[in-house]
C-alpha positions in Angstrom: 24.0 -12.3 -35.7 24.0 -9.1 -37.8 22.7 -6.1 -35.9 20.1 -5.5 -38.6 18.5 -8.9 -38.0 18.1 -8.8 -34.3 14.5 -7.7 -34.3 12.1 -8.4 -37.1 8.3 -8.4 -37.4 7.9 -6.7 -34.1 4.2 -6.3 -33.4 2.6 -4.7 -30.4 -0.6 -5.9 -29.0 -2.5 -7.2 -26.0 -1.5 -10.8 -25.5 -4.8 -12.5 -25.3 -4.8 -15.5 -23.0 -7.3 -17.4 -21.0 -6.7 -16.5 -17.4 -9.3 -17.0 -14.6 -7.6 -14.3 -12.6 -8.9 -11.8 -15.1 -12.0 -12.0 -17.2 -11.8 -13.7 -20.6 -12.9 -10.6 -22.4 -10.2 -8.5 -20.5 -11.6 -5.5 -18.7 -14.4 -4.9 -21.2 -18.0 -4.2 -20.4 -19.8 -7.4 -19.6 -23.3 -7.6 -21.3 -26.2 -9.4 -19.8 -25.8 -12.1 -22.5 -22.7 -13.4 -20.7 -24.7 -13.9 -17.5 -27.4 -15.7 -19.4 -24.8 -17.9 -21.2 -23.1 -18.7 -17.9 -26.4 -19.8 -16.3 -27.4 -21.9 -19.3 -24.1 -23.7 -19.8 -22.8 -26.7 -18.0 -20.0 -26.2 -15.5 -16.5 -26.7 -16.9 -14.7 -29.1 -14.6 -11.0 -27.9 -14.1 -8.1 -29.8 -12.7 -5.1 -27.7 -11.5 -1.6 -29.1 -12.0 0.9 -27.5 -9.6 0.6 -24.7 -7.1 -2.0 -25.5 -4.5 -2.5 -21.8 -3.7 -3.3 -21.1 -7.3 -6.0 -23.8 -7.2 -7.6 -22.1 -4.2 -7.4 -18.7 -5.8 -8.9 -20.0 -9.1 -11.9 -21.6 -7.2 -12.5 -18.4 -5.4 -12.4 -16.5 -8.7 -14.9 -18.9 -10.3 -17.2 -18.4 -7.3 -17.2 -14.6 -7.6 -17.1 -14.1 -11.4 -20.1 -14.2 -13.7 -18.5 -14.7 -17.1 -17.0 -18.2 -16.7 -18.9 -21.2 -15.3 -16.1 -23.3 -13.9 -15.2 -25.4 -10.9 -11.9 -26.8 -9.6 -12.4 -30.5 -9.0 -9.0 -31.0 -7.5 -5.3 -30.7 -8.3 -2.3 -32.9 -8.9 1.2 -32.2 -7.7 4.4 -31.8 -9.8 7.8 -33.4 -9.0 10.0 -31.7 -6.4 7.0 -29.6 -5.3 7.0 -28.3 -1.7 4.1 -29.4 0.4 1.6 -26.6 1.0 -1.7 -26.6 2.8 -4.7 -25.9 0.5 -8.5 -26.3 0.5 -8.5 -27.9 -2.9 -8.1 -31.7 -2.6 -5.1 -33.3 -4.1 -6.3 -36.1 -6.3 -3.0 -37.6 -7.5 0.5 -36.9 -8.9 1.5 -35.8 -12.4 2.7 -39.4 -13.1 -0.9 -40.6 -12.8 -2.5 -37.6 -14.5 -4.3 -39.6 -17.1 -6.1 -41.6 -14.4 -7.1 -38.5 -12.5 -8.5 -36.9 -15.7 -10.7 -39.9 -16.4 -11.9 -40.4 -12.8 -13.0 -36.8 -12.4 -14.4 -36.2 -15.9 -12.1 -33.2 -16.4 -12.8 -30.7 -19.2 -9.8 -28.4 -18.8 -6.4 -28.7 -17.2 -4.9 -25.5 -15.8 -1.1 -25.8 -15.3 0.1 -23.5 -12.5 3.9 -24.2 -12.2 5.6 -23.2 -9.0 9.1 -24.6 -9.2 8.7 -27.3 -11.8 11.2 -28.1 -14.6 10.2 -26.6 -18.0 10.6 -30.0 -19.7 8.1 -31.5 -17.2 5.6 -28.8 -18.0 6.0 -29.3 -21.7 5.5 -33.0 -21.3 2.3 -32.4 -19.3 0.9 -30.0 -21.9 1.6 -32.6 -24.7 -0.1 -35.4 -22.6 -3.2 -33.4 -21.9 -3.5 -32.2 -25.6 -3.1 -35.8 -26.8 -6.2 -36.8 -24.7 -8.3 -34.1 -26.4 -8.7 -32.1 -23.2 -8.4 -28.3 -23.2 -5.2 -27.0 -21.5 -4.3 -23.6 -20.1 -1.2 -22.3 -18.4 -1.3 -19.8 -15.6 2.1 -18.2 -15.6 3.1 -16.1 -12.6 5.0 -13.8 -15.0 1.7 -12.0 -15.8 1.3 -11.0 -12.1 4.2 -8.6 -12.7 4.0 -7.5 -16.4 0.3 -7.6 -17.0 -1.3 -8.6 -20.4 -0.1 -5.7 -22.6 3.0 -7.1 -24.0 4.9 -7.2 -27.3 6.1 -10.1 -29.4 9.6 -10.0 -30.9 10.6 -12.4 -33.6 14.3 -12.8 -33.4 15.3 -14.9 -36.4 12.5 -17.4 -35.7 12.8 -17.3 -31.9 9.6 -15.8 -30.4 10.4 -13.4 -27.4 8.0 -11.7 -25.1 8.7 -8.0 -24.8 7.7 -6.1 -21.7 6.7 -2.4 -22.0 8.0 0.0 -19.4 5.7 0.7 -16.5 3.9 3.8 -15.5 2.2 6.5 -17.7 4.1 8.6 -20.2 3.6 12.3 -20.0 1.2 12.3 -22.9 -0.9 9.5 -21.3 -1.0 11.4 -18.0 -2.2 14.5 -19.8 -4.9 12.5 -21.6 -6.1 10.9 -18.4 -6.1 14.1 -16.5 -8.1 15.8 -19.3 -10.7 13.1 -19.1 -10.8 13.5 -15.3 -11.4 17.2 -15.4 -14.0 17.0 -18.1 -15.8 14.1 -16.5 -15.8 15.5 -12.9 -16.9 19.0 -14.1 -19.8 17.5 -16.1 -20.7 15.2 -13.3 -20.9 18.0 -10.7 -23.0 20.1 -13.1 -25.5 17.5 -14.0 -25.8 16.0 -10.5 -25.9 19.2 -8.6 -29.7 18.9 -7.8 -29.1 15.4 -6.5 -26.1 16.5 -4.4 -28.1 19.3 -2.8 -31.0 16.9 -2.0 -28.7 14.3 -0.4 -27.0 17.0 1.7 -30.4 18.3 2.9 -31.5 14.7 3.7 -28.4 14.0 5.8 -28.7 17.2 7.7 -32.4 16.6 8.6 -32.0 13.0 9.6 -28.9 12.9 11.9 -26.7 15.3 13.7 -23.2 16.0 12.4 -21.5 17.3 9.3 -22.8 16.6 5.8 -19.4 15.4 4.5 -17.1 12.7 5.9 -13.4 13.5 5.5 -10.9 10.8 6.0 -7.1 10.6 5.4 -6.1 8.3 2.5 -2.8 7.6 0.8 -2.6 9.0 -2.7 -0.1 9.2 -5.5 3.6 8.9 -4.5 2.5 8.1 -0.9 1.1 11.5 -0.1 -1.8 11.8 2.3 -5.0 13.6 1.2 -8.5 13.8 2.6 -11.2 11.9 0.7 -14.7 13.4 0.6 -17.9 11.3 1.0 -21.4 12.0 2.1 -21.6 11.0 5.7 -23.4 7.7 5.9 -22.6 6.8 9.6 -23.2 8.3 13.0 -20.7 11.0 13.8 -18.6 8.8 16.2 -18.4 5.8 13.9 -14.6 5.5 14.0 -14.6 5.4 17.8 -17.0 2.4 17.7 -14.9 0.4 15.2 -12.7 -1.5 17.8 -15.7 -3.0 19.5 -17.1 -4.3 16.2 -13.8 -5.7 14.9 -14.8 -9.3 15.7 -17.6 -8.9 13.1 -15.2 -7.9 10.3 -16.0 -9.8 7.1 -13.5 -8.3 4.6 -10.3 -9.8 5.9 -6.9 -9.2 4.5 -6.4 -5.9 6.3 -9.8 -4.3 5.3 -12.8 -3.6 7.5 -16.3 -4.4 6.4 -19.3 -5.8 8.2 -22.8 -6.5 7.1 -25.7 -4.7 8.8 -23.3 -2.2 10.4 -25.2 -0.6 13.3 -23.3 2.6 12.8 -24.9 3.3 9.4 -27.8 5.9 9.5 -31.1 5.3 7.8 -30.3 7.5 4.8 -26.7 6.3 4.9 -27.8 2.7 4.1 -29.5 3.9 1.0 -26.5 6.0 -0.1 -24.2 3.1 0.3 -26.4 0.6 -1.6 -26.5 3.0 -4.5 -22.9 4.3 -4.1 -24.3 7.9 -4.0 -22.1 8.5 -0.9 -19.1 8.5 -3.3 -20.2 11.4 -5.4 -18.4 14.2 -3.4 -15.1 12.5 -4.6 -15.7 14.4 -7.9 -14.4 17.4 -6.0 -11.2 15.3 -5.1 -10.9 14.6 -8.8 -11.1 18.2 -9.8 -8.5 19.1 -7.1 -6.1 16.5 -8.6 -5.8 14.3 -5.6 -7.9 11.5 -7.2 -8.8 10.2 -10.7 -12.1 8.9 -12.0 -10.5 5.5 -12.5 -7.5 4.3 -10.6 -6.1 2.2 -7.7 -8.3 2.0 -4.5 -7.4 4.8 -2.1 -6.3 3.1 1.1 -6.3 4.4 4.7 -2.8 4.7 6.3 -3.2 1.5 8.3 -4.0 -0.5 5.2 -1.2 1.1 3.2 1.4 0.1 5.8 0.7 -3.5 5.0 1.8 -3.1 1.4 5.5 -3.4 0.5 7.8 -4.4 -2.3 6.8 -4.0 -5.9 3.2 -3.7 -4.9 3.8 -0.1 -3.9 4.1 0.8 -7.5 0.3 1.1 -7.3 1.1 4.6 -5.9 2.5 5.7 -9.2 -1.1 6.6 -10.2 -3.7 8.8 -8.6 -6.3 6.7 -6.7 -9.6 6.4 -8.3 -13.3 6.9 -7.5 -13.8 3.5 -9.2 -11.5 0.8 -10.6 -11.3 -2.8 -11.6 -11.2 -3.6 -7.9 -14.7 -2.2 -7.5 -16.4 -3.9 -10.4 -14.7 -7.2 -9.3 -16.2 -7.3 -5.9 -15.5 -4.0 -4.1 -14.0 -4.2 -0.6 -14.7 -7.9 -0.2 -11.6 -8.7 -2.2 -8.7 -9.4 0.2 -6.1 -6.7 0.3 -3.3 -8.9 -1.3 -5.4 -9.7 -4.3 -6.6 -6.1 -4.6 -3.1 -4.6 -4.8 -2.3 -7.1 -7.6 -5.3 -5.9 -9.5 -4.2 -2.3 -8.9 -0.7 -3.1 -10.2 -2.1 -4.8 -13.3 -4.3 -1.9 -14.0 -1.3 0.4 -14.1 0.7 -2.1 -16.3 -2.1 -2.2 -18.8 -3.5 1.3 -18.7 -5.2 2.8 -21.7 -7.9 5.4 -22.2 -10.2 2.7 -23.6 -9.6 0.7 -20.4 -10.7 3.6 -18.3 -13.8 4.1 -20.4 -14.8 0.4 -20.1 -14.3 0.5 -16.3 -16.5 3.6 -16.0 -19.2 1.9 -18.2 -19.1 -1.2 -16.0 -19.3 0.8 -12.8 -22.7 2.2 -13.7 -24.6 -1.1 -13.8 -22.5 -2.3 -10.9 -23.8 0.6 -8.7 -27.3 0.3 -10.0 -27.4 -3.4 -9.2 -26.6 -2.5 -5.6 -23.7 -5.0 -5.3 -21.4 -2.4 -3.7 -22.5 -2.9 -0.1 
């Protein structure tokens, strides 16, 4: 092949795909119309072909998202597939797929291959399409490369190009400029609110106004995050006796009706106003307006392998992890979200997350 014909018609772009692990409209602002549409449309019955863990993960995603009204009715196994325990019931084998589709009134088949042969997958796709049923593929590849990819046409052969990870210097400067401008404006505009909150904390409970806690930041360096104190002064000492009430799971600690929260602290948490002092962290450069979730050292120790590339970016006051369910997302899922944020970063993505954070906080879903 001549060197001049190796790459032709190269076109960058965001590879748009239907993937229940991320919203159909990417990371864009979700208008109220989507919620209304979801409530007024019939549930799309989905059948998963392949990985049982993917079936469980998809059902959990359907339960917690608002833009897609779907339900996993079951799954069928692929040949030579290892047996794995799962909550989603197994309703057959790929050899009897047609029968399972008819019995369960399936509207969409989601193929989640684990170790299946590519020819078997292609055969399954053709079979489902021939029956007039929608078919989607959930490739594990996107857990690593994200959705921002390039297509290369090599003499008629379509290739998937993966852009390099991390931010370029110009992207970092752009992001940092937005952080400084946004944090400065926020502190200036919100200064009366900040003073009122500080006075309220001081008058209602003994202790400091601010809560300082060590977190793991960019490149694994420790910094102290700032929040308005929303708990009693000895809250961390009481955590061990409350561990059996932990609801977050996956290495995180979160309980409903936490007895350690003060009266004003409960209001601050419901409205996310306790997070406002982190604007100071943003100005100092230890945090960003948008970024991966800043973890405490104990949580960070549970993350290894390529997931640690989340530390290539400054942690954020908000992020896709927050508008997707805050700390109730298990730690393993959260670090994947953080990784994909870094793999797909753009200034427009940050703006959209910031826009989605405002209604999220106002709706009081952050507790």
